[in-house]
N, C-alpha and C positions, 0 to 999 in steps of 0.2 A: 114627485117624478117629471123630465122631462117630456115632453111633447115630440116625438117626431114623424116627419112625413116625407113622404116620397115626392120627388119634384113637380110630378104631373098631379098630385093632390094639390099641391102648393099652387100651382099656376092657376086650377080651377076653383079655390077658396081663398085667395090672394087678400080680397078683402077682409072675410073672414079673420084667417089669420092675422091679418094686422091689427083688428079691432081685439082682439084677446089678448095679442099680446103687448098692448098700450093697454090697457085696462089691469090684467092679472099680474104684467110685469113679470112674465117669466118665458123665458125663451122658448122658439121651437128650434130644433134640426130638420134642417132639409137635405135627406139622401136621393141620391143618384148611382143606380146599379148596384143597393144596400151600401154604399159608401156613403160618410158625412160628406156633404160638399158644402153647406152652409146654416150660417145660424141668421135668424128673425129674430133680430134686440129691440125692446121700445126706444124711441126717441131719448129719453131721461137716461136709459139704462147705457146707451151708447154712450152719449156725454158723461157720465158719472166712470164710465170706465175709462174714456179719454183723460180728463180729469186726473184722474188714480195712475195714470200710464205716464201721465206729466209730471206728475209727484213723486213718483219713483223715478223717471228720469233724473230731475233735478236734484232728486238726494245722491244716485249714481252719481252725477258729476260732479257735486261738491265734493264727495267722497276723493274723488280720482284727483280733483285739485288739488286736494288738503295731501293726499297720500305723495304726488308730483311735488309740494311745495316743500314738503319735509325730506325727500329724497334728493332734492335741490341743495337744498341746505346742509344736510350732510356731505354732499357729494364738495360743494363749497369747500366747508371746512377741512376736509383731508387736506386741502390746496389752498389752507391758509389765505381763503378771500371770503372777505368780510360783506355778507347778502346787503346787510344792512346801509350800505353807504355807498352800493351802486345802482346808477339809472337805471329806467326801466330799460332802454337801450342799451345799455354796457348785460344787463341781466339775458336779453335774447341775443345780443353777439353772444355772450358763453354759450347758450342752448346751440345754436347756430354751430359751434364751432365742435360739440357735443357728439 
């Protein structure tokens, strides 16, 4: 179960909270006025989350890039343009015109 503390408790016991989070790697939710305001996580968990986020971003970008290339090839084929014979500059010029 998640530990939840109000902001006053967190302020008064920050050193202990940091030690707990670092040791057991379970996040602590900090609330203010009965609303979640922040989450205290271990550094290792933070780094792991950052790496996972980067992997997801990279995968999303790669998928979008593939979809864009596929759509461009379909668009060019309908206009009898052989994409494989174009220079990179010609491809960018076509994209700019569209």
